[in-house]
Steps between C-alpha positions, in 0.01 A plus 500: 500500500483747790236476773381768742302490824219703653277481808140386479382836626686692231384259231134527594523878516572497126258227392236645264695824475825366355467123497230361270410179321537436124218346298686168486426423864221266603239586765575468870446139607631457855275383783480656848719233658774573245497865604533397864782256420690772312483741798591220742805415287614862512453516876718189532769650279450256216590614147207556263693481170608785281290738291544619144406849381506670160579871467322642193567825318249758377456333159421162656266665751290626212501161327431273796185470703561486876296392798476574871560240768194387692479610865148391590451161339160356412420182300525544125670836540732612220779752529372848411673694223736779601630817339873544441472873435750707696649199676824306504372151425657172611311182409509187714593194294547254785340555840139595428348245738737586786468878464121478475498280811710755690260775390203298622674418827611854579278740310192314384249224553428144386140394438405152620176307455284427801418136564176366354452810283459482124796646315261713294332654806577865564557435871713188449829690494647698787800735486758399758814670632813324623571517872787374715442356848782653703449252783572192288853378559646393163724251677205331670304191392150598387233273361304777335411627154813527290698245699480246218652761267800543726387850604650600834377857544140578593390630162130499417261682265206666680195679363476731804761597761515199735451537875810509721532319835768339717544217244517702179597850401447576132702750297393602150805411292479799268519747788876441510529702176426806715799443732813534289751640749637348817341777703160433349544129568584563868189715536291222340641241743436725798140568393432133428636375832298764685177361348565136585256298708597488867532124475793515256823375663840670502633235257214573262565875519857431394371271225282782365798735491711238320229424242434866420874565460529197271212622286660844479829346390328299225321804359738791561850377589587187306533538124333168429388591146786384276441606140656525156396775258500422128582809295464357149256674267438175309153373584585159353805465727287590799237240403771235477623598847146490634437151364802375694445691819129565555358442846410145606197307391431400141774629273394721214621462144618793294188475286283524813676822591472642150129421503467691826678804357285497186185467708601806701497711180186350341229765517171310464459197721781258574750397233558182700132406483478592131808300397441201728136482391603502135766231556235281661262567208756391238614198702159373604237674290579413137434127519867407464782453748704819472767607746581864445641704788473856624859548379397405147206742507712790628774428246235491228390846614853632445528332160161610368523856629841556342724512807833333568410130518733421790297398804650753741321731740683796345286450189180528702510875548204712597461594133521143366258365761252775415518405131472129577195566714342710225569230238421205728167405335676472162798316649269256673303442180815429296633248753165324519467481120850356487424219743162422349679459167779285651257284695308445177823358354536262793780709650471537878710473813575136415703588191556879502868486588560877496254771601732765356454349153134601521575872537560576129161344418337711770668813361364415153147458633529809723563709188227321304182559701224258412731244335459159667685272253206266552271626224416340165636777275805436285687765700429324829576157357837593347616707794386243754715238329793743473480584871471131587800403285712780643410420861555126457841558342593747773402260777664199338825686433511679837515843340393676821737313730790687654507875429127520435473874576717579199302252289168654605626850424620400152171321430305809600706722271450255212124488556481878522694552177294237316171651619572817301475310170264205567237367739637146459701328771868536392603136537804501272623840625496366856695189402763726345525769769510256791787300353734673746861386491422212268211369710265273309144631512327223309555131467815385322631148445655477846184634663287244317728214608470617862121496470502148360674388821218639716264258668133500591418727794754772427351850456667549161334190352164674455674808358698299245196298391299823462745616232428192290137592436414798281131421480388411851175657615613662824165671558411358838615146417708324765787295362674209671854373445436143387724196456438386141598142582342471846736488795306205639603299191865562589474397864787281609280205599328507159833504317637218712193296404608540135827323586704802388866517608587736786694747284198534267264554792722781629511655153120494471431636850758773435317608184136503606510844669711676237353785294507271194219297656292798611226701331233756590142376503177676599400377845187322377684325218769386741234345723342326201839369391551347844169317470609320180757227441807679366503296177142603425576863572820533294371309196183706505692826452505655154816583306424870554476444875833315508665766286373769736644317802822404315434125529673297229280267297693194617254261671777260596636771735167561676575253780668524838769254397605736216462820705869612476483481120161676499646781712807539280284520187269758655794702638621538141165653400484719813852623434407597145182681613672699777798599287268614223363760741843666527497564126154661502495859385246752622174511307 
């Protein structure tokens, strides 16, 4: 990795004519005292860290949106867009805050709020320019503004040129850009000394000369800007570099940067506001606890609009973003219908173990406008159950773990091919096509045994129990995971009161939370069950009820002391029910 150096003066001469900002950069955030500290550090000869640039070719120039640096900063100001036409363009990946601060210090202004003024008042903000007091000795001990920041030089922002006297002589910092050569510097020193107050001492005249020469060295002589130029044409590589090297403050993630680049190409409004607002709507506005992310929404856009599903910035071209923006209302509708359907099944952030597994369902609904899977028609009923079975199997078997991009792509192809011959959700075709490299896509004997080892509280418990019920009314009903034999009946102190041996107590307490002792009950029914003695509740259930919940008609097992045997008997019935689903053929 080869670095190069350049003077501040030469760098600033090319800012906004050669050096620009990419869309991935955040707004300028430094305060006035940080600008002063930066200049003071340079005057003292302190290093200010290296910079990172990116040289882009003509093709990238056309694809990327670029921005100017800010020279005259005001609160809430955003970097203005720039044109790359007819220019050699180098983008600043690391160094935005420092370069902007140098621009403000030497070529621009910094707006500060007046005391006691409302921030919203038009006259609350005043443009100020940075000045240097040539009579302040940097080696002296001053108890003035900036001293607590370790600032030694007399740097101060002023709204109007300050008055000079025998104690202070102010020099506008940016004027030094006009004195590049040694001859010009000597003329500046001569003119400045000639205008000094008669009370200025000989030592102070020498101090002024020394300070002006030091400032000239910092801007025109010393190549203090140490930079590396990235020449790769891979936008994804550059984003990875940026994530690791962006200027101080809060670090950005790659997805943050991609969102910024997409926003820069979004024509109507802000893509960031649109996507973030929609994420908030799904997570907080559907009455269930969802946790989708902006990454999921953007990936869904690629999947639904037919682009490469890999979540790389190279897939978000100007063309693809334009199509995504045009189709956004339909994309949004499909995602919302998907999560309304899933939430109706009791599937939410608590048990949705893979967001990627949702994408094939969203694709199906995207290409079936108006279908909700929540209607009363035979089509809705059959397809709702098919979608539910497929999703539950996929989540339980971890189908979308690992190389999920390949899995998503194959699922999309399968759905597309099936849509040419039927409107039905292609459950069995998806099981078959996603069985990549021998992967199991629906429950087998080993998978069922793993589920039977799960305990209450695990996300997959609700998913596994959902598969057991073909006839649940999911239309707005909230279901609870319920201990059939209440956990309170298997409390250690209760069992000890029965004079059971220790090994039996451990066996019972180890069984109470297993799937074999769990069922799904409507919330209201679960509350009513808790209000009754367990014996009254269980004996009051009909044979049909017990058959539906896979509870053996063996009253002698319906006690806490026989809980291990009850669980083993029910596990046998659960195993049979789940394995029967693997043999089901499409209707």
